[in-house]
Structures are given as structure tokens and as C-alpha cells.
N, C-alpha and C positions, 0 to 999 in steps of 0.2 A: 533616571528619574526617581528610582527607589530611595536614593539618598535624602531627598527633600520632600517627597510626596508619599502618602500612604492612602490606601483605599478604605472604604467603609468595611469591607470584609476583613482587612488586616486588623483594624481596630477591634472588631468583634472577636477575632481569633486570639488577640493578645490582651484582652480585658483583665485577665488575672495576673499578668506579669508584674513583678515587684518593682522593677526599674523602669516604670512606664507611667507618665503623667499626662493627662489630657487637659487642655485649657480652652475654655469657651471664650471667644473674643468678639462675639456679636455686638454690633454697635450701629447707631444711626446718627449721622451728623444733623439730621433734621429733628430728631427726637432723642435727646441725650440720655433718657432713662429707658428707652425701648429695649436695648440689648440686654440689660440686666433683668428687665421684666420678662423677656423671652426666655432667658436662662432659668428664672424661677418657675416658669410655666412648664418647662421640660428641657432636659439636656442629656447628653451622653452620660451614662452611668459613670460616676467617679470624677466627672469633669469639674474643675475649679473655674472661677470666672475672673477675668481681668478686663478692666474698663479702659478704653483708649485714653480718655481725658484724665482719669484718676490714677491709672497705673502705668500706662505706656507713654505718657507725656508729662511735662511739667507746666506750670502756669505761664501764660503768655506775658511777654515783656515788650518793650518798644521795638526791639530787634530780636531776631532769632526765629521768627516764624510762628505760625499758629499752633504748632505741636512740637515744641522743643523736646529734647531728650529728657526722660524722667530722671529723678535722682536714682542713680544706679544702685547705691547701697540699700535704699528702701525697696527697690524692685528685687534685689538679691535676697532680702529678708523675706519677702512674700513668697518667692520661689522656694526658699528653704523650708518654709512652713507648709508648702505643698509636697514636700518630700524630695525635692530635686537635689541631686548630687552630680558629681562629674560623670557618673555612669548612667544617669537617667536619660531615657529618650523622652523628650517632650513633644507632644503633638498638639498643634494649635488648629482651631477651626473657627469659621464664621459662616455667614450665609450671604456673603457679598462679593463672591468671586475673588476671594483672598484679600480683599481691601484692608481688613484689620488683622486677620491672622498672620499675614505676611509681615506686619509691623513687629509682632512678637517674635516671629522667625528671625527677622533681621536683627532685632535687639539682642537676642540670645547669641547669635553669631558674632555680633559686635562685642559681646561680653565674654567671648572665648569659648562658647559652648556649641560644639558641632553636632551634638546629638539632638537635633531639632528638626521636625518635619511638619508639614501642613496636610490637613485632610483634603484630598482631591474631591472636588464636587461639593465640599462643605456639608453643613448640617442637613440640607435638603437631600443630598445623595445618601446620607446615612439613614434618614427616615424612609426614603424611597426604597431602600434595600430591605426594609422591614425589620430593622434591628430595634431593640427596645430603647425607650428614653425614660427618664425618671425626674421627679421633683425633689428627690432626697439630696440634701447638701452633704458634700464630703467633709470629713473631719480633718482637723489639722494633723499633719504628719511631721516626722522628724527628718530633716535633711540638712545639707550644708552646701550652699551655692556660693562659690568664691569666684567673682568675676576676674577675668584676665583680659583687660580691655585691648581691643585691636584698633588703635587710633588711626591706622592707615586706611580704614574703611569709610572714613568720613572726610568731607571737605567743608570749608567755610566760604563765606563770600569772597574773601581775598584770594583763596585758592581757585575759585571759579573764574575770577577775573584773569588770573594767570593762565588758566587753561584755554581761555578764549584766544590767546595769542599762540597756542601750540597746535600746529596742524595735525599732529599725531594723536591728539586727544579728541574725544567725542563727548559732547554735552547733550544729554537726552532729556527732553521734556515729556513727561508721562501723562499730561492732561489731555482732555478731549480736544479735537481739532479746533473747534470754535474758540475755546479759551486760548489755545496756542496762537491762533491767528489774531487774537485781540478783538474778535467780534462779539464775544460774550464773556462776562466775568461776574458770576453770581455771588462770589464770596469776598475776594480781595478788592481793595479800593482802586486799583489800576489794572487795566487789561493789557495783555501782550505777553511776550516771552523774552527770555534771556537772549541777547544777540548771539547768533552763531549756533544756537541749539537746534537739534533736529527733533521732530515730533514722532513719538511712538506711544499712542494712547494705551494706557494700562489695560483697558478692557479687551484689547485685541489678542492678548496672549491666552485667553480662555475661550471656550465655546459658550453658547447662550445658557447652558446649564451650570456653568462654573467649573468645568473640568479643564485642567491645563492641557494645552495642545502638546503634541508629541515633541520629543527632543529634535526629531528631524525637521518638523515644521518650524520649530523655533529657531533652529540653526539657519534655515532659509530666511525666516523673518528678520533675524538679527544679522544677516550676512554682511551688511555694510558697517556694522559696529564691532563685530567679533575680532577684526584684525587691528583695531585701534590699540595704541600703546596704553591708553588709559581711557576709561569710560566713567563719566560722572552722570548720575541720574537724579532728577528732581521732579517734583509735581507742584501742587499748591502749598502743601505744608509738610512734606516729608513722610506721608503715610502711604498713599497709593503708589508712590515711586517704588516702595518695597515690593509691590507685585511684579514690577518690571525687573527688579533685582533678583527676585525668585526665579522668574522666567529666564533671565540671563544665566543663572547658575544651572538650570536645567539644560540650557543650550550649550553649556561648557565654558562659561565665563564667570567664575566665582569671585573674581577680584574687582568687579565694578564697585564704585563708591557712591555714597549717598550725600547729597547736599541737603543736610537736615532741615535747614530753614526754608529751602526751596523758594518758589516765587513770592510767598508771603514775607519772607525775609528780604529778598532782593528789592521788592517794591516798597519796603519800609524806609528805604534810603531815597534821597533825591535822584531823579532820573532825567537824562537829557531827552531830546526829541526822538532818539533811536532806542529808548528803553535801557540805555547804558547807565550804570551807577556812576554818580558824580562824587568822587571821594577826593578830598584835598591831599 
């Protein structure tokens, strides 16, 4: 777990390290300005801020989901101005049980940067431990972040359709049970799930305080998935699916793939009565 998770104590002990950058990823889907406002009101000393919609995703189009991948060269430039290089350990945090910090974690992994971790327990755990926060904004630093894209970590709609016919592959839906079952859909225009997908709600991999469950617990939780030849994970828009990807890595499966467009991309196409995409 030490490879992808750090504790509040660890951050406090390494605050003065030169090859160490903290990124605040707090965000609210219900109030798009709240995360940045919270950052300005107090954050971990030295932490920069990245916004889900502005920095970790690109504008919505007809297809591709509600949170398409960001322009990676633009994101690389922002990371460079934070002082990130190939040697830098980046630690992301939020206050939403990894919902948004895991998106940055996954993006950096996708961009070829393995020195990326997430703060276990989030900002609340850091505050509860009694460590200081600040309103002082960090200055721009000199860095050079050169992405090395790992295209094998993503799949698109056509890839998912192919995996549906492969018994050795597992498609994981990360949304809440009611959304998976089609009983509730607060965001997307159509309720339901990708045919053949199994449901592993993203909130289940952490406890109520936002701490990741132990690797042993997660290995048991994911036991029916870990032996699959390939695992594809999705959610509503490719954001909280990254929490499950983080948990799968803790459990010992670092090669699971993200369907970036997720359900919001899938249901943007015509569906038959079984929620299967109808493509000519």
C-alpha cells in the first residue's frame, strides 16, 4: 500500500523534501466552485490546486462522456510549473474518499509517471491529526514533465463491446447499486448498466472516514476479479472509477483499464431494450 498511499504523518515528515509536490483535488459535482473555495480557505502547506472540470477533464462533446480526458500537453505544462519532473513524488488529496484525487493519480499513471500517491483519509485525516494548514498560495516552480502515454490503460466503446464477448474479461461498474440496477439515475439521461458488467460500488473500498481498506481486505473483496485476464472499470463519467482502479492496484492488480467515457458515453448512443449499444 505504501506505493500508492501515504499517511498524514508521512506528509508532515516530508514537507521539506525538494522532489515532493502536493496537489489539492477537492471538488463538488453539486457546487463546481466549492473545491477551489475550500482550497483558498485552507490547504496543506505548499499544495497546488487542480480542478476536475478545468484541469483533469476536457469539455463535453456529443460522445466521450461527461469527463473526457484533458488536453495532456496542457496538463503537463501545469505540472511542470508546479516543479514536477520524472523524479518528483506527487501526492494528491481530496475530502471525498479519493473520488477526485484518484483521477489525478490515474492520469499521472496513464501519462507514464509512477511516482504518484494519494493521501489516505484525505484532508480530514490530515486536519484531525493536528497538522497545520495555510491560506498561502505556492509560487510557480521550475520543472519539466514529459508524458509517456500508456495507451494500454484505456479502452473505448468499441473495446468494451469486444470484451463483452470475452469470458476471460471482467467489466466492472463502479456506481452505486441503485444506479447499476437502473432504479435511480440522477445525472445521465438513461438508467441501467452495460450488459455483462458486475457491480463494485466505489465507496466500498474505503471505510466511512475515507481510509482505504487493507490490501488483505481488498484482495478478498476483489477475489472474483483478480484472476480475470483483463479487467475494465467504468462509472458514470470515468472519475470515481479511478477509486476502484486505485483499490485494485492496492489489491495487486495494477493493469486494470479505464473506460474513460463510462456510462455517460455508452448511453449517448442508441440502445436496444437490453441497454446494448446499437452500432451499424
